C-alpha positions in Angstrom: 56.4 10.2 26.1 53.5 10.8 28.5 51.1 9.1 26.2 53.5 6.1 25.9 54.3 5.7 29.5 51.1 7.0 31.0 53.2 8.7 33.7 52.9 12.4 34.8 55.9 14.5 33.7 57.0 17.8 35.4 59.6 20.3 34.1 60.4 24.0 33.9 60.8 26.4 31.0 61.8 30.0 30.8 60.1 32.6 28.5 61.0 36.2 28.0 58.9 38.8 29.9 59.1 41.3 27.0 60.8 41.8 23.6 64.0 43.2 25.3 65.8 43.0 28.6 66.7 40.2 31.0 63.3 39.7 32.5 62.1 36.1 32.4 59.1 34.1 33.5 60.0 30.7 34.9 57.1 28.4 34.2 56.5 25.0 35.8 54.9 22.6 33.3 52.9 19.6 34.4 51.8 17.1 31.8 49.2 14.7 33.1 47.9 11.7 31.1 44.2 11.3 30.6 42.8 7.8 30.2 40.2 8.5 27.6 41.3 8.9 24.0 45.0 9.1 25.1 44.8 12.8 25.8 47.1 14.7 28.0 46.4 17.7 30.3 49.1 20.5 30.3 49.2 22.8 33.3 51.4 25.8 33.4 52.2 27.8 36.6 54.4 30.9 36.8 57.0 30.4 39.5 59.1 33.4 38.6 58.0 35.6 41.5 58.4 32.9 44.2 61.9 32.1 42.9 62.9 35.8 42.7 61.8 36.5 46.2 63.7 33.5 47.5 66.9 34.6 45.8 66.7 38.1 47.0 66.0 37.3 50.6 69.2 35.3 50.8 71.4 38.3 50.9 69.2 41.4 51.3 69.1 41.4 55.1 72.9 41.2 55.4 73.3 44.1 52.9 70.8 46.3 54.6 72.3 45.7 58.1 75.7 46.7 56.8 74.5 49.9 55.1 72.5 51.0 58.1 75.4 50.8 60.5 77.3 53.7 59.0 74.7 56.5 59.4 73.5 55.1 62.7 77.0 54.9 64.0 77.7 58.5 62.9 74.6 59.8 64.6 75.6 58.1 67.9 79.1 59.6 67.7 77.7 63.1 66.9 75.2 62.9 69.7 78.0 62.1 72.1 80.0 65.0 70.7 77.1 67.4 71.2 76.8 66.4 74.9 80.6 66.9 75.3 80.5 70.3 73.8 77.4 71.6 75.5 79.3 74.7 76.8 80.5 75.6 73.3 77.6 76.9 71.2 79.6 77.0 68.0 80.7 73.3 68.3 77.1 72.3 69.2 75.8 74.0 66.0 78.5 72.3 63.9 77.7 68.8 65.3 73.9 69.4 65.1 74.3 70.4 61.4 76.2 67.1 60.8 73.4 65.2 62.6 70.8 66.7 60.3 72.8 65.6 57.3 73.3 62.1 58.6 69.6 61.9 59.6 68.5 62.8 56.0 70.9 60.3 54.7 69.4 57.6 56.9 65.9 58.7 55.9 66.8 58.5 52.2 68.4 55.1 52.7 65.4 53.7 54.5 63.0 55.0 51.8 65.1 53.5 49.0 65.2 50.2 50.8 61.4 50.3 51.1 61.1 51.2 47.4 63.4 48.3 46.3 61.7 45.9 48.7 58.3 46.7 47.2 59.6 46.2 43.7 61.2 42.9 44.5 58.3 41.5 46.5 55.4 42.8 44.5 53.5 40.9 42.0 53.9 41.5 38.2 52.0 44.5 36.9 48.4 43.6 37.5 46.5 46.6 36.2 49.0 48.6 34.0 48.0 51.9 32.6 48.7 53.5 29.2 51.3 56.2 29.9 52.6 59.1 27.8 56.4 59.0 27.9 56.7 62.8 27.6 54.5 63.3 30.6 56.7 60.8 32.6 59.9 62.6 31.6 58.5 66.0 32.5 57.3 64.8 35.9 60.7 63.2 36.7 62.6 66.4 35.7 60.3 68.5 37.9 61.0 66.3 40.9 64.8 66.5 40.2 64.9 70.2 39.7 65.6 71.4 43.2 68.7 69.2 43.6 70.0 70.3 40.2 69.5 74.0 41.1 71.4 73.5 44.3 74.4 72.2 42.3 74.0 74.8 39.6 73.4 72.1 37.0 71.0 72.7 34.1 68.6 70.0 33.1 67.6 70.3 29.5 65.5 68.2 27.1 66.6 67.2 23.7 64.4 65.5 21.2 61.6 63.8 23.1 59.8 61.2 21.0 56.1 60.9 21.8 55.1 57.4 22.6 52.8 55.4 24.9 54.0 52.6 27.2 52.1 50.2 29.4 53.0 50.2 33.0 53.0 51.7 36.5 53.2 55.5 36.5 54.9 55.9 39.9 57.5 53.2 39.2 58.4 54.6 35.8 58.7 58.2 37.1 60.8 56.9 40.0 63.1 55.1 37.5 63.6 58.2 35.3 64.0 60.5 38.3 66.7 58.1 39.7 68.6 58.3 36.5 68.4 62.1 36.3 69.4 62.5 40.0 72.3 60.1 39.5 73.5 62.2 36.6 73.2 65.4 38.7 75.0 63.9 41.7 78.0 62.8 39.6 78.4 66.0 37.6 80.6 69.0 38.3 78.8 72.2 39.1 77.9 74.4 36.2 77.5 71.5 33.7 74.4 70.2 31.9 72.3 67.0 32.1 70.2 66.3 28.9 67.2 64.0 28.7 66.0 62.8 25.3 64.1 59.9 23.8 63.8 58.1 20.4 61.5 55.4 19.1 62.8 52.6 16.9 61.4 49.1 16.1 58.7 49.3 18.6 61.0 50.3 21.5 61.3 53.7 23.1 64.7 54.6 24.5 64.9 57.3 27.2 68.5 58.6 27.5 70.0 60.7 30.3 73.4 62.2 29.4 75.7 64.0 31.7 79.1 65.7 31.6 80.3 64.0 34.8 83.2 61.9 36.0 82.3 58.8 34.0 82.6 55.2 35.0 85.7 53.0 34.7 85.3 50.2 32.2 85.8 47.5 34.9 83.0 49.0 37.0 80.2 49.1 34.4 79.0 45.5 35.0 78.4 46.2 38.7 76.8 49.6 38.9 73.3 48.1 38.9 74.0 45.9 41.9 72.4 46.8 45.2 74.5 49.1 47.4 77.4 49.2 44.8 79.0 52.6 44.4 81.7 53.5 41.9 83.0 56.3 44.2 81.9 55.7 47.8 83.4 59.0 49.0 81.4 60.9 46.3 78.3 59.0 47.2 78.6 60.1 50.8 79.1 63.7 49.7 76.1 63.7 47.4 73.9 61.6 49.7 73.7 58.7 47.3 72.4 55.4 48.8 73.8 53.0 46.3 70.2 51.7 45.5 69.0 54.1 42.8 70.3 52.2 39.8 69.3 48.9 41.2 65.7 50.3 41.5 65.9 51.4 37.9 66.9 47.9 36.7 64.1 46.3 38.6 61.5 48.7 37.2 62.9 48.2 33.7 62.7 44.4 34.1 59.2 44.5 35.5 58.1 46.5 32.4 59.7 44.1 29.9 62.5 46.5 29.2 66.2 47.1 30.1 68.6 49.7 31.3 72.2 50.1 30.0 75.1 52.6 30.2 77.7 54.1 27.9 80.5 56.0 29.7 84.0 57.4 29.3 86.0 58.5 32.3 86.3 62.3 32.6 83.9 62.7 29.7 80.5 61.7 30.9 77.9 59.0 30.8 74.6 58.2 29.1 72.1 55.9 30.8 69.4 54.4 28.5 66.1 53.1 29.7 64.4 51.0 26.9 60.7 50.1 27.1 58.3 48.4 24.7 55.9 50.8 22.9 52.3 50.0 23.5 49.9 49.8 20.6 46.2 49.3 20.3 46.7 46.1 18.4 48.3 44.5 21.5 45.3 45.5 23.5 43.0 43.8 21.0 44.9 40.6 21.3 
């Protein structure tokens, strides 16, 4: 058409970011006619990042403002209670303890917001590294161990397939750690969380299985949304921010992968993080 009309044409196309998952690159295509020899010049520009940032900013500020109000309001009320109970040391200690809990909750929430904001606003992986999956799993488990010990929950490893993925080490450890800590937070004391992985058809699947409360069928589609909590009361008790699973989804998408969940109420859940295996043949290309 461009050769026939001699008029520049512009359009958009979407191409997958990786072999699995929902990640897409949105490309703007400009086809420009060249006078000589009836040739055309095709220019591609990746608009995915700009579009994603624009979409996220529409509702992110409102969500953050709403979520920050709760711990800040609690701290204000508790500080007033401390002032009112200054002649009662036992009451002061009780309120001060609650202030520490709310302060930690606020700190955790702010850190998760920063993590998610960086993932949403950062460029695609510019200089990815070759990473051993077993090392990533071991590091994520180590960072989750204290919380598990406090809840008397055992973290065990099943079969761990050895594979190499291409990506950002800190982001992938954070994603696996978030899945492990989510399993710990929603499991009864004295139960077990198991981490395993398998390789099939060029994809490594890292699975985290718990013996927790499970997820209702009608909630599964929403658990990866920002600030969504299946059980808000349980989240407050465990210190959950409602951002951990959203961060996992962003990390998976950024690495050309996906995250999914299998769950039965009062039986438990299995979260699966799937990532493309890296091979030297890809590097050669």
